[in-house]
C-alpha positions in Angstrom: 0.2 0.3 -0.1 1.9 3.5 -1.0 1.4 5.8 2.0 0.6 9.7 1.2 4.3 11.6 1.1 2.1 15.7 1.0 2.1 15.7 -2.7 -0.7 15.4 -4.9 -4.1 16.4 -4.0 -5.2 15.6 -0.4 -4.3 18.2 1.2 -5.8 20.9 -0.7 -8.7 19.0 -2.1 -12.0 18.9 -0.5 -13.2 16.0 2.3 -16.6 14.6 0.5 -17.7 12.1 3.1 -15.5 10.3 5.4 -16.0 6.3 6.2 -15.7 4.6 9.5 -15.4 0.8 9.1 -14.9 -1.5 11.9 -13.1 -4.5 11.8 -15.7 -6.5 11.9 -18.1 -4.6 8.6 -13.7 -5.0 7.1 -14.6 -8.7 7.6 -18.0 -8.4 6.2 -16.7 -6.5 3.4 -14.2 -9.1 2.4 -16.5 -12.1 2.6 -18.5 -10.0 -0.3 -16.1 -9.5 -2.9 -14.2 -13.1 -2.4 -17.5 -14.3 -2.3 -18.8 -11.8 -5.4 -15.9 -10.3 -7.4 -14.2 -11.9 -10.0 -11.4 -10.0 -9.2 -12.9 -6.7 -10.3 -14.1 -4.1 -7.8 -17.9 -3.6 -6.1 -20.2 -1.1 -5.4 -20.4 0.6 -1.9 -23.2 2.7 -1.0 -23.7 4.7 2.1 -27.4 5.3 2.9 -29.0 6.7 6.1 -29.6 2.7 7.0 -26.3 1.5 6.5 -23.4 0.6 4.3 -24.5 -1.6 1.6 -22.0 -3.4 -1.4 -23.8 -3.7 -4.3 -23.2 -7.6 -6.3 -22.2 -7.6 -9.6 -25.9 -8.7 -10.5 -26.8 -5.4 -8.4 -28.2 -6.9 -4.8 -27.4 -4.8 -2.0 -25.6 -6.7 0.7 -25.5 -5.2 4.5 -22.0 -4.7 5.5 -22.9 -2.2 8.6 -24.7 0.7 10.8 -23.9 4.5 9.9 -23.0 5.8 12.9 -21.8 9.4 13.9 -18.5 10.0 12.8 -16.0 11.8 15.7 -15.3 15.3 15.0 -11.7 16.2 13.5 -11.9 20.1 13.4 -9.2 22.0 15.8 
């Protein structure tokens, strides 16, 4: 995995959304990815009802709940 170096768009680009995952949510996502992906990518949806992943056939699978994220403002 590449680490940001301070160069490029990260510091100056506007934040669109921040997502907080638990280890259990990442495990759920990995299980779905291994079971449904052919090495490509999966779409993730952030909804009021939670975080969902869409299978290649378009079926939504629940990954975990959305929670209020902590503030990072100074």
